[in-house]
N, C-alpha and C positions, 0 to 999 in steps of 0.2 A: 721746245724741241732742241736737242743738241745739234751742233753743226755738222757732225758726222752723219746723223740720221737724216738731216735735211739734204746733204749732199748725195748720199746713197739713193734717197727717194727720188731726187731730181734727175739723177742719172738713169734711174729705172723708167721714169716717165719719158724721158727723151728717147731712150733705146726702144721702148715699147711703142713709140709713134703717137703718143697721146697728145703731144703738143708739136705742132709744125714749125719748122724754122728755128728750132732751139739748138744750141751747141753746148756740149758738156763743158762746164767750167773747167778751167785749166787745172785748179787745185784738186779736182775730183777725178782726173785720169792719171794721178800719180802712181807709177809703177812701184811695186814692192821690191825694196832693196834689202836683202837680208843682212848685208854688211853694215848697213847704217842703222839697223833696228836693234833695240834691246830684246831680250827673250820674252819680255811680258808685253811688248808693243804689238799693236794690230797692224795688219797691212794698210797701206795708203797713208800711214802717219808720218813718213819721211819727207825729205825735200823733193821738190819737183824739178825735173830737168827742164832746160830752156828749150822750148819748141817754137818754131815759127808758125805764123798763122796758116801758111799754105800747107804745113804738114799735118794740120788737124782736120780730119774729115767731118763733114756735116751729116746730119741724119737725112736731109731732103735730097741729097744728090751729090754729084762730084764737086771737087774743089773749084772755086772760081779763079784760082791762080793760074791755071794752065788749061787752055781750051782743048789741047791735044789729049791732056789726061782725061778730060771729060768724055772726049770721043772714044778713048780707049776703054774707059769704064763702061760705056754703052755697049761695046763689042765683047767684053770679057766678063767672067763671073765677078760679082762684086763681093767683097768680104763684109760689106756693111749691110746690104739689103738682103743678103742670104741667097741670091740667085746662083745657080750652078748648072753644068751640063750634065746631060744623061749619058749613058754608055754610047750612044750613037753619036755623040758630040754635038747634038743640038741642044739649045737652051729650052727647058720646059716652060710652059706658060703658068700662070697663077694657079690653074686648076689642078696642077700636079701636086699642090699642097703648100703649106706655109713653110717659110725658112726657119731654121733653128736660131737664126740671129735676128730676123726682122721683127721679132717680138709679137705680142698678141694682137689679133685683129678684132674689130668691133663687129656689130651685127651685120654690117654691109659687106664685110670681108676686107675692108681697106685698113689702113694704119692710122686711125684717128681722123679721117675726113668723113663728114657726114654727107647726106644726099645733097645738101646744098653746096657742097664743096669747101665748107669751112672746117678747119682742124679743131680738135678738142683743146680746150684751155686748161689751165691749172686746176680750176674748180672741179672738173671731171676726175682729175687724179686725186684731189683731196676727198672726194666722195668715197674712194676705196678705203680710206682710213676712218669713216664715220663710226664704225662699230667699235673701234678700239681706241678712240681719241676722246679725252675728257674736255671739260669746258675750258681748261687753261691750256689746251694744246698738247699736253703730255700723253703719250701713248701708254696704254696698259690699264687705265681705270675702267671699271665695269659700270655700265650705265643701263637703266631701264628706260622704257619709253616715257614714264611719268617722273623719273628722277632717280636718285640713289636707290640701290636695292634695299628691301626690308632688313633691318639689322637682326631680327629674331625669326626670320622665315625658316622652316614653316612654322606658323603659329599653332597653339594648342586648340583643343575643341571648343574652349570658351573664349577664344580670341586673344589670349595673352601669350606671354613669352615663357612663363615658368612651366615646369614639368608637372602635370596634374597627378595627384595621388591615385585617382580613379577616374575613369572615363564616364561623362554623363550618359545616363540611361542604364548604367550597370546596377544590378541589385545590391541592396545594402541593408543593414540592421541585423540584429541577432536572429531574426527569423527570415531574413532575405525577402521581405515583403515591402521594403522601401525602394527608393530609386534615387541615385545621385543626380543632382541638378547643378548647374553653374551657379556659383556664389561669387560674382565678379568675374573678371577675365582670367585670374590665376588660381582659383580655388573651386572646389565642389563641396556640396553639403548633402547629407542624406535626409530625404523628406519622405514622410508617410510610413515610416517604420514603426510598428508596435513594440511594446515591451513584452518580455517573457512572462508566462503565468507564474503564480507563487511557488510552483515546484521547479522553476527554471526552464521549462520547455515552452514550446510555441502552440501547442494544442489548447483549445478551450476546455477547461476542466468542468466535469459534471457536477462537482461539488467543491466548495472552498475548504481548504485544510483548516481545522480547528472548530468546525461546525459539528453539532450533535447528529448522530446517525444511528440507525438500528436500535438495539436495546441498550441504551445508555453508552453507546459507543462514540468515537470521535473520528472525523475524517482526517487521514493522513496522506502524504505524498507516497505514491507507488512508482517511483522513478520520476522522470521529468514531465511526462505526458499523461499521467493518470493518478487517480486517488483510490483509497480503499478505506473501509470502515473497520476500526479496531473492534475486537471481540469483547463484549461485556455481558455480564449475567444480571438479569433483572432480580429485584428483591422478591421476597416471598409474597409480599403484598401487591405485586405487580405482574402484568402479563405483557409478553413481548409481541408487539405489533409492528406493522410497517412504518408506523410513526414513532416507534421507540417503546420504551417500557411505560405502560399505562396502568392505572389503578385497577385492581380487581373489584368485583361487586362487594358491596357493604363496607368499602373502604372510605374514610373521610375524604371529602373532595371540596374543592372551591368553584369549580366550573365543569360543565359537561365534557369539554375537550380533555380533561385530565383522566377521565374514566375510559377504560377499554370499551365499555358498552355505549359510551356517549351519553349517559344519563346520570345526572347528579341531583339527588332529591334534597331539596332545601327545607328548612323549618321543622326538622324532626325534634321530638322532645324525648328525654330520658324517662323510662317507666320502671322506677325502682321498686315499686310495690306490686308490680305486675298485674295492675287492675285494668290495663289496656289503655290507660290514659297517661300522656306524658306530662312532666313537671312544667307548669306554665311559668315558673320563676326562672330567672336567668336567661341565658342566650340559648338560641336553637342550634341544631346540628345539621350537617349535610353529609350524605353518603351516596356512593355510587350504586345506582340501579334500585336497591332496596335497603330498608333499615335493618341492621343487625339485631340480634337479641339484646333486650334491655332498652330498645328505642322504639318508639312509635311515631306514626306520622301526624300526631296532634300534640298540642300543649294545652290541656284543659284541666289537669289535676292540680287542685289547689293545696293538696297535702299528699305528696308523693311517698310519704313515710307510712302512710296508713291506707291499706287496701279498702277499708270500708268508706273512706272519703273519697267520693267520686261523683262525677256529674249525674250518674244514673241512680243514685241512692234515694230510696223512698222511705226508709225506717227513721222514726223520731228516736232520739236518744236523749237521756237526761244528763249523760256525762259529756265532757269535752272530748274532742278528738286528740290524737297524739300531737297534733300540731297546735293545739289550743283552740278554744272557741267552739261554737256549735254548728258551724256551717258544714254539714256533713255532705251536702249535695253540690257544693262548690258553686252555688248561684250568687254568692256574695251576700246572702241575707240569712240571719239566724231565724228561721221560721218556727213559730210556736205551735205546739200540737193543740193546746187549749187556749184560744185567744179571747174567749167571751166570758162575760158575767151572766149569772142566772136571771131568767125572767119567767113570770107566770102566764103572760099573754103576749105572745105565743109562749108555749112551754119550752123552755130551754134551760138545760143544766149549765152551771157555770160557777164562776168564782163568786164568793159571797160579796166581796167588796172590790178589792184590787186584783187585777190579773197578774198571776205570779210569773216571774221571769223564768228563763231556762234553768232547770234543775232546782228551783224553789219549791218548797212545800207550803200549801196554803189551804184555806177552807173552801171546801168544794160543796156546792149546794145541788141536791137532786130534787127536782120538782116532781111531786107525785100526781098532782091534779092542777087543773087550771084554775084561773080566776073564777069567781071571787075568793074561793076557799084558799087555793094556792098552797096545797099541802106540800112541805118540803122536809128533806132530811139532809143533815150535815155529814161530811166525811172530809178526811184529809187527802190531799192530792199533790203530786210532784209534778211540776211542769217539765215537759220534754220538747226538745228542738231537733231541727235538722238543717 
């Protein structure tokens, strides 16, 4: 603390009556002399006049150098203690109010004397500067109860010093469904925000763009929050359904779901000779709902080029079919019409010796009577088959 501040403070303490029996130091009662001061100098910075000890008054009472002056001081108003007379010429008591000079009084109304009769010491005066005095004694530093003030007070909502870009708890994200939370003391991060839909909006779409819809249509964005199905025309072989363009009846299919009817007939055969039997060679066919013309639901015809060759054929023929061979009934066997040789007992007409093969001409024996005569006649016969 500077000497000027110490002197001014001590003079205030003495005048205020906070310390009993103190005298203002000589160098602190220096009168201001304008003739000896520079324009920038402050009062009381010039030299002090020489004063005798009996010329300096004390705070506690009259000067000890002259008993008569002390008596006079008790009978007349004092310039030091602030007593004065009222208009009637009588001296008021203490209850009339404090003097303008005697300084502040304590809680008891006296000038620095407590109930025990002791005067306040310098520690009481120093207490008046406790709120503005730093640890090194200099006046003007700000202190808190726990130490120096916080360098970045007030702090942000996350406890740090930096200015946050957004406040914790605020909505965030492209759809404003997330929330900012603290990411350390000086930053925030958006949590829980969802991404936009494929069309750039926030609504959940009923169908994803690019998928098939309607009758061979495609789902496309209709703004950011909806989709629509592009218009498409089904083929002539198809029917438009809620599931899209599906196959009409009698159209080739691979599975029931491909058909508008939901039915796909498998294992059909081509009936080129229109005999009601499908060609059993090659692979089968499949159609929606029913077989179209030229196809049947079976594959039993061993020669689909010849209408006389069919499973239900009963006629024996000596010639081959258009497919070759003599299997006219498609049973896989060339059945002979005349498979036996002749006998007399029992009587059976037949071949004379060797059974002729299909279409072969041989000796045919007709038995006229039985054994032992066994009358016979010969004729030529051509073997037939089916």
